[in-house]
C-alpha positions in Angstrom: 90.6 -18.3 -74.4 87.6 -17.6 -76.6 87.3 -13.9 -77.4 85.7 -12.3 -80.4 85.6 -8.8 -81.4 82.5 -6.9 -82.7 83.2 -7.6 -86.3 83.8 -11.3 -85.8 80.4 -11.6 -83.9 78.8 -9.7 -86.8 80.1 -12.2 -89.3 79.0 -15.1 -87.2 75.5 -13.6 -87.2 75.5 -13.1 -90.9 76.9 -16.6 -91.4 74.0 -18.0 -89.3 71.4 -15.9 -91.2 72.6 -17.1 -94.5 72.4 -20.7 -93.4 69.0 -20.1 -91.7 67.3 -17.3 -93.7 63.9 -17.5 -91.9 65.6 -17.2 -88.4 64.9 -14.3 -86.1 65.6 -13.9 -82.5 66.3 -11.4 -79.7 69.9 -10.3 -78.9 69.8 -12.7 -75.9 68.7 -15.5 -78.2 71.2 -14.7 -80.8 74.0 -14.7 -78.3 72.8 -18.0 -76.7 71.6 -20.0 -79.6 73.4 -18.7 -82.7 76.8 -17.8 -81.4 77.4 -19.9 -78.2 75.8 -23.1 -79.5 78.2 -23.0 -82.5 81.1 -22.3 -80.2 80.1 -25.3 -78.0 80.1 -27.6 -81.0 83.4 -26.4 -82.3 85.2 -26.6 -79.0 83.6 -29.8 -77.6 86.5 -32.0 -78.8 89.0 -29.7 -77.0 86.8 -29.8 -73.9 87.0 -33.7 -74.0 90.8 -33.6 -74.5 91.2 -31.1 -71.6 89.0 -33.2 -69.4 91.0 -36.4 -70.2 94.3 -34.6 -69.3 92.8 -33.3 -66.0 91.7 -36.9 -65.0 95.0 -38.4 -66.0 96.8 -35.7 -63.8 94.4 -36.5 -60.8 93.1 -33.0 -60.7 89.6 -33.9 -61.5 87.7 -37.1 -60.7 85.5 -39.2 -63.1 82.5 -41.1 -62.1 80.1 -43.0 -64.3 76.6 -42.1 -63.1 73.3 -44.0 -63.4 72.7 -42.2 -66.7 75.7 -44.1 -68.1 77.5 -40.7 -68.6 80.8 -39.7 -66.9 80.5 -37.0 -64.4 83.5 -34.9 -63.3 84.3 -33.1 -60.2 87.3 -31.5 -58.4 89.7 -33.7 -56.5 89.5 -32.0 -53.1 92.7 -33.8 -51.9 94.6 -31.8 -54.6 93.0 -28.5 -53.9 96.2 -26.8 -52.8 98.0 -27.8 -56.0 95.0 -26.8 -58.1 94.9 -23.3 -56.4 98.6 -22.8 -57.1 98.2 -23.9 -60.8 95.3 -21.4 -61.2 97.4 -18.7 -59.4 100.4 -19.2 -61.7 98.1 -19.2 -64.8 96.5 -15.9 -63.7 99.8 -14.4 -63.1 100.9 -15.2 -66.6 97.9 -13.7 -68.2 
């Protein structure tokens, strides 16, 4: 899970400002564009690996759309199994 404490967020803000010294934004903008955007880029490869795993296991379905991109959705036929997996994961947390 992706959790940061206050000091880690502070360092990410400073790192962004050093790389972009003319930058300024609201707190919402900083959270969305400075922090979350970098997290998205950092974790995109892991997201792709997780998606591949879920497709291979038949838990989500993949479909190539008209935009030539793959779109994903839950495999409704495996809903009970998915619910059990989620419940077990929550119980372990």
